[in-house]
C-alpha positions as CSV (number, residue, x, y, z in Angstrom):
1,X,5.3,-31.0,-7.5
2,X,7.5,-28.0,-9.5
3,X,6.4,-24.1,-10.3
4,X,7.1,-22.4,-13.4
5,X,7.4,-18.4,-14.2
6,X,5.1,-17.1,-16.2
7,X,5.5,-14.7,-18.8
8,X,2.4,-13.2,-18.2
9,X,0.3,-12.9,-15.2
10,X,-2.5,-15.7,-15.1
11,X,-1.5,-17.6,-18.1
12,X,0.3,-20.9,-17.8
13,X,3.7,-21.5,-19.9
14,X,3.9,-25.2,-21.1
15,X,4.6,-28.4,-19.9
16,X,8.2,-28.3,-20.7
17,X,8.4,-24.8,-18.2
18,X,8.0,-26.7,-15.0
19,X,11.5,-27.9,-14.5
20,X,11.5,-25.9,-10.7
21,X,11.3,-27.3,-7.0
22,X,11.1,-25.2,-4.2
23,X,13.7,-27.5,-1.7
24,X,13.1,-30.4,0.5
25,X,9.5,-30.3,1.6
26,X,7.2,-33.4,3.4
27,X,3.8,-31.1,3.0
28,X,1.9,-28.9,1.5
29,X,-1.8,-27.7,1.2
30,X,-2.4,-27.2,-2.3
31,X,-4.8,-24.1,-3.5
32,X,-8.2,-26.8,-4.2
33,X,-11.6,-24.7,-5.1
34,X,-13.1,-22.8,-2.0
35,X,-16.3,-22.3,-2.7
36,X,-18.5,-19.6,-1.0
37,X,-22.3,-21.2,-1.7
38,X,-25.0,-19.2,-0.6
39,X,-27.8,-20.6,1.0
40,X,-31.0,-18.7,0.5
41,X,-34.3,-19.0,3.2
42,X,-37.7,-18.7,1.8
43,X,-41.1,-17.7,3.2
44,X,-43.8,-20.3,2.4
45,X,-42.1,-23.3,1.5
46,X,-41.5,-26.7,3.1
47,X,-38.3,-26.3,4.1
48,X,-38.7,-24.4,7.6
49,X,-35.9,-23.6,8.7
50,X,-33.5,-25.4,6.2
51,X,-32.4,-23.3,3.4
52,X,-34.2,-23.6,0.1
53,X,-31.7,-22.9,-2.9
54,X,-28.3,-22.2,-3.0
55,X,-26.2,-20.1,-5.3
56,X,-22.9,-20.5,-6.5
57,X,-20.7,-17.2,-5.0
58,X,-17.3,-16.1,-5.2
59,X,-14.3,-19.5,-5.8
60,X,-10.7,-18.8,-4.1
61,X,-7.9,-20.9,-4.4
62,X,-5.4,-20.6,-1.4
63,X,-2.3,-22.6,-0.6
64,X,0.9,-23.0,1.3
65,X,4.0,-25.1,2.2
66,X,4.7,-25.1,5.4
67,X,8.7,-26.0,5.4
68,X,11.2,-25.8,2.7
69,X,14.8,-27.2,3.0
70,X,16.3,-24.7,0.1
71,X,18.9,-26.6,-1.9
72,X,19.4,-23.2,-3.8
73,X,17.9,-19.6,-4.0
74,X,14.8,-20.5,-6.9
75,X,11.9,-19.9,-4.9
76,X,13.0,-17.0,-2.7
77,X,12.3,-14.0,-4.8
78,X,8.5,-15.0,-5.1
79,X,7.6,-12.9,-2.2
80,X,10.1,-10.2,-2.7
81,X,10.5,-9.4,-6.3
82,X,12.8,-10.1,-8.9
83,X,16.5,-11.5,-9.3
84,X,19.6,-10.2,-10.9
85,X,22.0,-13.0,-12.2
86,X,25.4,-11.7,-12.7
87,X,29.1,-13.2,-12.3
88,X,31.0,-15.5,-13.3
89,X,31.3,-19.0,-14.2
90,X,31.8,-20.9,-10.8
91,X,31.0,-17.8,-9.3
92,X,27.7,-17.0,-10.2
93,X,25.3,-14.3,-8.3
94,X,21.7,-14.1,-7.8
95,X,20.5,-10.5,-6.3
96,X,17.0,-10.2,-5.2
97,X,15.4,-6.7,-5.1
98,X,12.0,-5.9,-4.0
99,X,9.2,-5.2,-7.0
100,X,6.4,-3.0,-6.9
101,X,4.6,-6.0,-8.4
102,X,5.5,-9.4,-8.0
103,X,6.5,-12.4,-9.7
104,X,3.6,-14.7,-10.9
105,X,4.2,-18.5,-11.1
106,X,2.6,-21.7,-12.3
107,X,2.3,-24.8,-10.2
108,X,1.4,-28.7,-11.5
109,X,1.2,-31.3,-8.7
110,X,0.7,-34.9,-10.0
111,X,-0.7,-37.5,-7.9
112,X,0.2,-41.0,-8.0
113,X,-2.0,-44.2,-7.3
114,X,-0.7,-47.7,-5.2
115,X,0.4,-48.9,-8.1
116,X,3.0,-46.0,-9.3
117,X,0.5,-45.1,-12.2
118,X,-0.5,-41.2,-12.8
119,X,-3.8,-40.9,-11.2
120,X,-4.8,-36.6,-11.3
121,X,-3.0,-33.8,-12.5
122,X,-3.7,-30.2,-11.9
123,X,-2.1,-27.1,-12.8
124,X,-2.3,-23.8,-10.5
125,X,-2.3,-20.9,-12.4
126,X,-1.7,-16.9,-11.8
127,X,0.3,-18.0,-8.4
128,X,1.5,-14.9,-6.0
129,X,3.1,-14.9,-2.5
130,X,0.9,-13.3,0.0
131,X,2.9,-14.5,2.7
132,X,6.3,-16.5,3.6
133,X,9.2,-16.4,5.9
134,X,12.6,-17.4,6.6
135,X,14.3,-19.2,9.6
136,X,17.3,-21.0,11.1
137,X,18.9,-21.4,14.3
138,X,22.6,-21.7,15.0
139,X,23.9,-24.9,13.6
140,X,20.8,-25.5,12.0
141,X,19.4,-25.2,8.4
142,X,17.3,-22.0,6.2
143,X,14.2,-23.0,5.5
144,X,11.4,-20.9,3.9
145,X,8.1,-21.3,4.4
146,X,5.3,-20.3,2.1
147,X,2.3,-19.3,3.6
148,X,-0.3,-18.7,1.3
149,X,0.0,-18.3,-2.1
150,X,-3.2,-17.1,-4.2
151,X,-4.2,-18.1,-7.9
152,X,-6.4,-16.8,-10.2
153,X,-7.1,-20.3,-11.9
154,X,-6.1,-23.8,-12.7
155,X,-6.7,-26.8,-14.8
156,X,-6.3,-30.7,-14.6
157,X,-6.8,-33.4,-16.6
158,X,-9.9,-35.5,-15.9
159,X,-11.3,-35.4,-19.3
160,X,-15.2,-34.5,-19.1
161,X,-15.1,-32.6,-16.2
162,X,-15.4,-28.2,-15.8
163,X,-11.8,-26.8,-15.5
164,X,-10.1,-30.0,-18.0
165,X,-7.7,-29.1,-20.1
166,X,-6.0,-31.7,-22.7
167,X,-2.2,-30.1,-22.4
168,X,-2.2,-31.3,-19.1
169,X,1.1,-34.2,-19.3
170,X,2.8,-35.4,-16.8
171,X,6.5,-33.2,-15.6
172,X,10.2,-34.1,-16.0
173,X,11.4,-31.3,-12.8
174,X,15.1,-30.8,-12.0
175,X,15.8,-32.0,-9.0
176,X,19.1,-30.1,-7.2
177,X,21.6,-32.4,-5.8
178,X,23.3,-29.3,-3.2
179,X,23.0,-29.7,0.4
180,X,20.9,-27.3,2.1
181,X,22.4,-23.8,3.2
182,X,23.9,-24.2,7.2
183,X,23.5,-21.0,9.5
184,X,26.6,-20.1,9.9
185,X,26.3,-16.1,10.8
186,X,24.1,-13.6,11.9
187,X,24.5,-10.1,13.2
188,X,23.3,-6.7,14.0
189,X,25.3,-3.9,12.9
190,X,25.5,-0.1,13.6
191,X,28.0,1.5,11.4
192,X,29.6,-1.9,10.0
193,X,30.2,-2.2,14.2
194,X,28.2,-5.3,15.7
195,X,26.8,-4.9,18.7
196,X,24.5,-8.4,19.2
197,X,25.2,-11.8,17.7
198,X,21.9,-13.4,16.5
199,X,21.5,-16.8,17.7
200,X,18.0,-17.6,16.0
201,X,15.5,-15.7,13.3
202,X,12.5,-15.8,11.3
203,X,12.1,-13.1,9.3
204,X,8.7,-12.8,8.1
205,X,7.1,-11.1,5.2
206,X,3.7,-9.6,4.1
207,X,2.6,-8.2,0.8
208,X,-1.1,-7.8,1.8
209,X,-2.3,-8.9,-1.3
210,X,-6.1,-8.1,-2.1
211,X,-8.5,-10.1,-4.5
212,X,-10.3,-8.2,-7.1
213,X,-13.4,-9.3,-8.8
214,X,-14.7,-7.8,-11.8
215,X,-17.0,-8.8,-14.6
216,X,-16.1,-11.4,-17.3
217,X,-17.4,-13.3,-20.3
218,X,-16.8,-16.4,-18.9
219,X,-20.1,-18.1,-16.4
220,X,-16.6,-20.1,-14.2
221,X,-13.9,-17.6,-14.5
222,X,-16.5,-14.9,-13.0
223,X,-16.6,-17.0,-9.5
224,X,-12.5,-16.8,-9.5
225,X,-10.6,-13.4,-9.1
226,X,-9.6,-11.4,-12.1
227,X,-6.1,-10.6,-10.5
228,X,-4.7,-9.9,-6.6
229,X,-3.0,-6.8,-6.1
230,X,0.0,-6.1,-3.6
231,X,-0.9,-4.0,-1.2
232,X,1.4,-2.5,1.6
233,X,4.7,-4.6,2.7
234,X,5.7,-5.3,5.6
235,X,8.4,-7.0,7.4
236,X,8.6,-8.4,11.1
237,X,11.7,-10.1,12.4
238,X,11.9,-12.1,15.4
239,X,15.3,-13.4,17.4
240,X,17.0,-14.6,19.5
241,X,20.3,-12.8,20.4
242,X,23.3,-13.5,23.3
243,X,24.4,-9.8,24.7
244,X,27.8,-9.5,26.4
245,X,27.7,-5.8,27.4
246,X,25.0,-3.0,27.9
247,X,25.2,-2.7,24.2
248,X,22.2,-4.5,22.6
249,X,20.1,-2.1,26.1
250,X,21.3,0.9,24.6
251,X,20.1,0.7,21.4
252,X,16.9,0.0,22.5
253,X,16.7,2.6,24.4
254,X,17.5,4.8,21.9
255,X,15.1,3.9,19.5
256,X,16.6,4.1,16.9
257,X,18.1,7.5,16.9
258,X,22.3,7.4,17.2
259,X,24.6,10.6,17.2
260,X,21.3,12.5,17.1
261,X,20.6,11.1,13.8
262,X,17.3,8.9,13.5
263,X,18.0,6.1,11.6
264,X,18.0,2.4,12.7
265,X,20.4,-0.1,11.9
266,X,21.1,-3.3,9.7
267,X,20.8,-6.4,9.8
268,X,22.9,-9.6,8.1
269,X,22.1,-13.1,8.2
270,X,24.7,-15.7,6.3
271,X,24.5,-19.3,4.9
272,X,27.3,-20.9,3.9
273,X,28.1,-24.4,1.9
274,X,31.6,-24.0,1.2
275,X,33.8,-21.5,-1.5
276,X,32.1,-19.2,-3.5
277,X,28.4,-20.8,-2.0
278,X,26.4,-18.4,0.0
279,X,23.1,-16.9,0.8
280,X,23.1,-13.4,2.3
281,X,19.9,-11.8,3.6
282,X,20.1,-8.6,4.7
283,X,17.9,-5.9,5.9
284,X,18.1,-3.0,4.7
285,X,19.8,-3.6,1.8
286,X,21.9,-0.5,2.0
287,X,23.9,1.1,5.3
288,X,21.1,3.3,7.1
289,X,20.9,7.0,6.9
290,X,18.0,9.4,8.2
291,X,15.3,10.4,5.9
292,X,12.3,8.7,3.7
293,X,12.9,5.7,2.5
294,X,16.6,4.8,4.0
295,X,16.1,3.8,7.2
296,X,17.0,0.7,9.0
297,X,15.5,-1.6,11.1
298,X,14.0,-0.5,14.8
299,X,13.9,-2.6,17.9
300,X,10.1,-3.0,18.9
301,X,11.0,-5.0,22.6
302,X,14.1,-6.5,24.0
303,X,13.1,-7.6,27.3
304,X,16.2,-8.3,29.5
305,X,15.3,-11.2,32.6
306,X,17.3,-12.6,35.0
307,X,18.1,-16.3,34.3
308,X,20.5,-19.0,35.4
309,X,21.8,-19.0,31.8
310,X,25.5,-18.4,32.0
311,X,25.3,-16.4,29.1
312,X,22.0,-14.5,28.5
313,X,19.8,-14.4,25.6
314,X,17.3,-11.8,24.8
315,X,13.8,-12.1,22.4
316,X,13.6,-9.1,19.8
317,X,10.8,-7.9,18.2
318,X,12.2,-5.9,15.3
319,X,10.7,-3.3,12.7
320,X,12.4,-4.2,9.2
321,X,12.0,-1.2,6.0
322,X,13.2,-3.1,3.2
323,X,15.0,-6.3,2.6
324,X,17.7,-7.9,0.0
325,X,18.7,-11.5,-0.7
326,X,22.1,-12.6,-2.4
327,X,22.7,-15.7,-3.7
328,X,26.1,-17.5,-4.8
329,X,26.9,-20.3,-6.3
330,X,27.6,-22.6,-9.2
331,X,23.7,-22.3,-11.2
332,X,23.8,-19.1,-13.9
333,X,20.3,-18.3,-14.3
334,X,17.9,-18.4,-11.6
335,X,14.1,-18.0,-12.2
336,X,12.4,-14.6,-11.4
337,X,14.2,-11.9,-13.6
C-alpha cells in the first residue's frame, strides 16, 4: 500500500507517482464501496412482508489506518494542510501549516495470492483525511492514526468489470530505512516557562468533512460523492502529566487568564532520533496572546486525585485552537507542497 499526492483533487496520478508509504502499519480498513440500497415494499404483490424490489442508492468509500509507526513525516500533513521544505543539505526542515482546503491523495493497494502472484490491484482516488490522531507515551515511539479518510472514486485491474481501468499496474514504493521517532520531551508552557511535563498524550484532529452529491453525466459517478467539503476544524489534546506543586491547578482555575489577560498557553511535544533529526508538534504555533486568532490551549478538566503513587499524575483534557508540525531530517522534499 502506497500513496501519491494529487495535483488536481479527484484526478489520479500515474503509476510512477505511488512512491510514498505511510510508515509501518500492520492493518488497514480499505475504503471499499459501501452501497446504500433502497428496498421498496409494495402492496398487491406476492412479496407480502418482504421487499419487492430495490434500487441502487448512494455509494460511499471510507477507510482507516488505526496505527502507523512514523518513519518520517510524509503523511503528517494530510489532516492539517500543506508542507514547506527549507534548509540546507543534511538538515532539511519541513514545516506543516494549516490549510483551509486539505490536500488530496490517491492510494494504491496490491494483493498477492498464496503463490506470491498479484491477485488484485485497486486504486482509491480523491482521498482526504477527515479524522486523525498523534499519540505517544514516555520512552515510546510516535504513532499516527488515520481514523477516517474519504474517497471520491476507485479503479481496479479486473478486466470487464465496472470501474476497471487498463492503466492500473503494480507499483514500486520507496521504503524508508530510518527508525521511528522516540518521545523525548513534552511540556506545557506559559510565557516560555514550563508548568507541567507530559508523560503521555493523544492529539486528535477532526476536519468536519461533509460529502456533496451533485447531478453528473455518469450513471456510476452519480452514486459517488462529487466532492468532500472541509467543515469546522477541531483539535483535542488528552495527556497525562506529573505534577510537583500547585502550578497546574492554578492554570486550571484561572481558565486561561493570566495577569488579567485571557490568552491560554502553549504545548510542545518533541521527538528525537539524532542530530538534526527531530519532529516537533506545537499548539498553537505562535506564542499565545489575547484576542481572536491568537489564543492558545485551554484546560477543560484536570482532576487531582489522591493516590498511593510517589508522584501524582493528572489526566488533562485540553482544547487546542491551531497546530504546526516541524520535521528536520536529511530528506530534501516532502509531499504536500
